[in-house]
N, C-alpha and C positions, 0 to 999 in steps of 0.2 A: 582768809576766812573776813569779811566785814563786820565787824562786833563794834555793838553800842558799848558805849564808856558806860562805865560805873554809874556816873554821875547823871546819865540819861532815864536810870530806873523808874516806872514810875507806876507807884505802887496804887494810885486814885482813879486807876480807869477800870472798866469794867475786866473782868478776870483773864477772859480769855483774849487780852488785847494788852495786859501788862507786859512789861518789860521785865528781862534782869540784864545782867552782864555778858552772856552769851548768846542770846539772839542774835541772828543776823540783822542788818539794816532791811536785806532784801532778801524773800525766802524764794527758794528754788524745789521746784517739786521733785519727789524720792525717782523717779523717772530719767531727769535729766542728771544725777549722781553720776561720776567718775570714782572708780577705787582708785586708791593708792598702787596696789599692786598692779593695776592695768597700765598706769603712767607709768610706772617702772620697768614693763615689759616695754611699752613704748619707744620710752628715751632709750631704753638700752640696744635695742634693737638697731634703733636710729645711727646709733654711736658706733655699732659695731659694721655697719653698712659704711659709716663715714672713716673709720680706722682704714679700711679694706681698700676704700679710694683714693687716702693718701697714702698708702703702699703701694699702690698702682702706680698714683703719677709719680711716686719717687723712684720707681722702677725705670719710671718713663715707657709704662707697658701701653703699647700701639694694636694691641690683640692677638701677639704674637702666644703661642702655649706658653707657659710660666714656666714648665716641667724642663723648655728647651734652654732656659736662664742656667748660670754656673749654681749651685748650690751659695757660694758666700756669697752672693748678692741679696739672695732669698732670705737666709737668716737671721741676720741682724733684725728685720724688719720682720721676721716672723715672733722671733722673742720678744720685740719689742712691744708689740701690738699685741701679744697674750697678755702681756704685764699688764697695758694699760686696759684691758678691758677687765682683768681678773682684779684690777686695784680697784677702781671705777665701784665695781660691784661691794667690794669688800670695804671700803670706805665710806658707803652706803649715802653716794650721792645720787641716789633717784629719789631719796626720801624726801628730801625738798622741806624740811620742817617750816613750819610757819614763821618762826622767831630767826629763822638764818638769813642774812644779808646776802645780798648780791655778791659782794667784795668778799666777804668771806668764804662764799661757795666757789665763785674763783679760783682763792686764793689756795682751798684743797683741791681743785682740777690742776691749778698748776704745781702741784706736790706731785700728782699722780703723772703729769706731763715728763716733768725732772726725772721721778724715776724710773719710768720704761724709756725714757732716751738716753740715761743712764745704762739699764741695761742692754740695750740696741747699742750701743758705743762700746761697750762692755763686749758683747759677742763678736763686731766687726774687728777685736784684735785677733780674733781666730781663726777671723773669715776677711783678710783684708779687702778682699773684691766689695765688699758691702760697705766699706767706711764713707764713701762720699753718699750715697743711697741713705747711710744712717742717718749721716749730716740731714740731709734734704727730707728726710721724712720725721727727724724731729721737729724741724722749723717747719712743716707742714703740721704735725698734728697740735701744734701748738697753736696754731692761729685757726685750725679746725674746730677744736674740742672748745677753745675758749669762746671761740663767737657762737658755735652750738649751743654752750649751756648756759650762755645768756639769753639767749634764744629760748631753751626750753623753762628756763628760771622766769622771764616775762609769762609764758605761756600760762606754766602754772600760777601764779600770781592771779593772772586773770580768771584761772577759773575758782581759783579760793575765794576772788572778791566777791563774784557772782554767785556761790555757795554752791559748786557743784563737784568741790573736794572734799567737804567738812561736812560729816554725815549729821542732820539734825535728829537730836533724841529728848526723850521726855523718861522723866525720872516717877515711878510710883514707891511712895514711902519715901514719907519722909524722916529719914533714921539717920544714925550716926555714918553709916556707910553710904548715904545719899551725899552727905556733907562732906566725906573723904572722896567721893566720886566728883564730884564737881567742885572743890580746890582741885585737883590733880586736871581735870578738864581747863581751867584759868589758866594754872601753869602753863599746859601745855599746847592749848588752841589747838588739839588735834579734832575736839568734837563740841559741838554747839548744842548746849543742854538747853530747851526752849522752855521747860517749868518741871513743877511736883506737882504730882498730884496723889492724895492719901486718902482710903477708904476710912481714915478715923479723924476726917478734917477738922471735926469741932478741937479737936486737941492739937492740930498740927500749927505749927508757927506760920508767920504771914511770907516768912523767908527760909529759904536753906541756900547758907552763904552765897546771899544774894539775888538767888536767883527764885524766883515767886513761886507759893504756893496757888496754882489756880483752881483746886477745888478737890470732890470728892471723885473716885473711880464714874461715877455716873456722867459726871464733869468731861473727864476724859474721851468716854464713850460718844460725845457730842461735840468735842473738841472740834474747831474748825479750823485750826491747822495740819489736823491730821493727814494730809496727802502731802505734806511736808516734812513728815516725820518718817525718819530712816527705821526707826528702832526704839522699840517701847523697853526700858529697863527694869526689873523690879527689883528693889534694895531693901531687903529686910533681913532680920536675925535668922540664922538656920534654923534657929528651934521654934521659929512661927512655921511649923508646917501646914495646920491647918489654915491659916493666913493666905499662906501661900498656893495652896491648893485652890482655895474660893477666888484669889485673886487669877490663876490662870483659865479657868471656869470663864470667867466674867469677861477675860479681854481675849479670848481663843475667836469669840465673833469678827474682832479687829481682820483686815487684810494686813494689817504692819505687822512687822517682826516681833515676838516678845522675848525679852531675853532673862535670865534669871541669875542676876548678880549677886552673891553670896558673902557671906564676911570676909574680909582681905584685912591684914593685919599690918605688913610693911609698906613701906612704900614702893618700894621693888616690885611687889605682885599686883599693886594697883596703877603702876604706870603701864604694866606689862598686860593687865586687862583691857585697862584705858587704850592700847593700843592695837588690841584685838577687838573692840567696840567701834574703831573708826574703819578696821580694814577686813575684819571678818565674826564669825558670831561667837558666841561664850556661851554654854549653858542653852542653846537653842531652846524652847519649850513652844512657840506657836508661829505661825506664819512661814509663808515661802524663804527657804534660804534662798540666796543670791548665789548663781552661780555665772561667776564673772566670762569663762569663756564660753559656757554654752549662751551667756546671754549675747556676746561679741558675734558666734556665727550668727546667730538668730538675726541680729541686724543685719549683718553681712546679706545676709537671703532674703532678708525685706527690702534692702537698697537695691539686688541686682535683679533677682524677682518684680520687686512691685516697680521699681523704674522703669524695665522694659516691658512690663504691661500695661504700664500708665502711657508709653509712647504709641504702644505697637495699637495701644486702644483708644488713642487723641478722636481717630476719625469719627470711631463709632458713637464716642460721648459728644462730638459738636455733631452728629445727626441728631442723634436723641436732644442733645439741648435745644436744636433748631426746630423740632417736635415739640418742646412740652410748650416755647413760647409761643407757638402758632395756636397750640390747643386752648390754651385759656389765660387769662393777663395774671400776671404776677411775676416774681423772678423765676429764673431757670432751675437754680440751686435753694435747698431748704436745707437750713445748719438747725441743729441738736445738740443742746446739752448733754451729754451720756456722760457716765462715769468710767475712767481708763483704771490706770495701773496706781493703785491704793488709793483708790476712790477720788482720786483727780479729776476736777471737773472739765471735760474737753466738748471740744465743739464737732459734731462728726457731719462730714457733708453729705449729701442724696441730692439725688435729682427728685425736683417737686413732684410728687403724684399725686398730690390734693389741691383741691380748690385753696387759694388762700385765703379765705375767711373762715374756711373749715378745720386749716390745720391747727395740730395738737401738738406743742412743745413739750408735753409733758406724758403725753400717752395715756393721758385718762382714761383713753377709750380706745381700747386695741381693735386692728381693722376686722372686719368681719366680710363675710360672703356680701358683694352684692351691694357694698359701703358706698352711700350715697354721696360719701366725701371725696372718693376716689376719683380722676379725669378719666378720660378715655385712652389718650397716652397713659398715663400712671396705671390702668388695667394691666397693659400689656409688661410698660417693664417693671413692674411689681411683681407678675407672673413667672418673669425671665431673670427676679432679680438685676437687672439693668440698674434700677436706680440706686443700685448699691456700691457701681463704680467708680463716684467721687471719692470713696475713701480712700483711693489709693495715697491719694494727697493727703489724708492722714498718715496713713503705712509711712510715704516716701519722709514725710515730715519726723515720725517716730512715735507720734501721740498713740497709733495703733500697730498693728503687725498682721501679716497677711494669718495668719493663724494665732487662737487664740479664741477666749468665750467673745460671745460677740456684746458688743456693748448695748444695755438696754437704757432709757431716755429715764434721768432722774424723776424720780416721784412717781413712774410706771407703776400701774394699777391690775390687778387680775381680779375679775369677778366684785368688783367694787373695793376692792383690799390693797394696800401697799404692796406687791411682790416682795419685797425684801423685808416683810415681816412674817412670810407664810414659809421659810424657811431659814433656821437660826445660822446655818453655814452662807447667805447669799451672799455676804461680803467677801469670802473666799475666792468669788468667779475675780475679783480684782488685786490676786497675787500676784497675776500676768496682762500684761499689757492685752488689750479687748482686740481680735482678730477682723479680719475682715469672713472669713470662714473657721470652722472650728470641728472639732471633736465631735460635740452636739447635734451640728448640721448635716454630717454626713451618715449620722447615724438617725435621722429621721425630727430630729429636734427641730424643725424650718419653721420661719413666720411666727404667728403670735403665740405668746403662753398667756392664753385666756382662762387657763383651770388650774387650781394651786397644786394636782398631780403632774399637770405638762409643766409649772415652774421645778418642782421640785426635782424630778426626771433630769431638765435642761441642767440643774445647779448640780445634779451629780454626774452628769458628764463631763462639765465642766471641769470640775475637780479632777475628776479622773484622768484628763487630762493636765493637767497642770503638773500632777505628781508625776507624769509620764512624758511629757516632753522633751523631746529631742531633734535633731536636727532630722533626722530621717524619716522621724514620724510627721516633722512639719511635712516633707517632702510627699508623704503616703496622703495626708489628708487633702494638700493641695491637688495630688492629681485625681483622689475622688469626687472634690466638690462638683464636678460639670456631671458627672454620672448622677451622683447623690441629687441635684437640683432638676434633671429630667426625670429621677423617679418622684418627685417631689411635685411637678409641674400644675398638679390640682389641689394643691394646698393653699390657704388662705396667707396670702403675705400682703 
């Protein structure tokens, strides 16, 4: 994690720009964060494959069935391999703590190799046929694991410096608990605490353990770095139950996960809590809980299906691009800032369907029937939803998903009012990546949301999807999208 030095702490700047000792130099959106558990699974799986390959090479395997080999040749390698893989996990060699150097990490790997080699060679005493294989295996294992873990370590350092491995947190409550949490974070560097907010700002100090107090809860609700915040942690005394309930009610409108961190007396419990903050939830009270395996399956689905759709649809997109260009002067594509995951601002791609001079980047006026801003080609591609095809680029890039709440333009208005103000749970739509299609769309909520009732219905359907999302649910929605578009062919879009 690239952290600013304490000497660089700036308390004279505007509150939202003040830096503390834990604020990263470069911020990364929470959408791009990688959980430590996923890193451990990835490198653990790669190590298992590597150990198997080393074993096959030591046996001189050329494709012949392994069961045709004498047991004495296989047994030393099997026991050594099992020992190596068990010790790699038992020694927590997939944790890659921020303060551990590469030399220390490789020294621990060397210890595992020595132990596994000793087991393999000891086994060869009772299975002499495998003695040569065990010696070759030990040499191969040493070369492979040391080289691989040097690579794993450097990869983790790149992710950490880019902010992808270190969750960003803001603390609510300038309390002794906050002080203890920040001090533990400074010692471990497992979590980046960007700032402290307190609903009693007038009585709060300027800093807590060097981390700036940036304002009250109203300031938090408009904090410009919220798209980069993975978790909001409420640190209050257990006795302040009414205050906790008030804070939860105020913060539940945000898409960010909100965690309740109660009194922790001993340092061991504090460190355990900090580790859970870095890897999972504790006392989750609001926000969507991230399921890393489900997110991984969804991402694989997006890459495979979205990538295939982009390739197959390329000729159609080329024809549409030509027609748009011939129909009216201006660019082929229209890019609009919309809300993505965790309120992150993303640029969404569309085929241009309006005259350039009439383009409405903030959707202050939603499209209506016989809208004079829409071009001739635009009417056709909007009716068939073909103007949305370039959003497959957003899907492949990871900014959107195939299925999710449709992204709305930032500042979109409904009947002259900001759409986000019509529904208190509006931001809950952003607890998941926006989608090319969604549960709301196959249930008839397609096109403009030009009445308060239409906004409320779409938000309700989007939240229903987020709460029930699964791999198979997504496939069902994808399969039902074209029939839904056909049924809604007369809807204004």
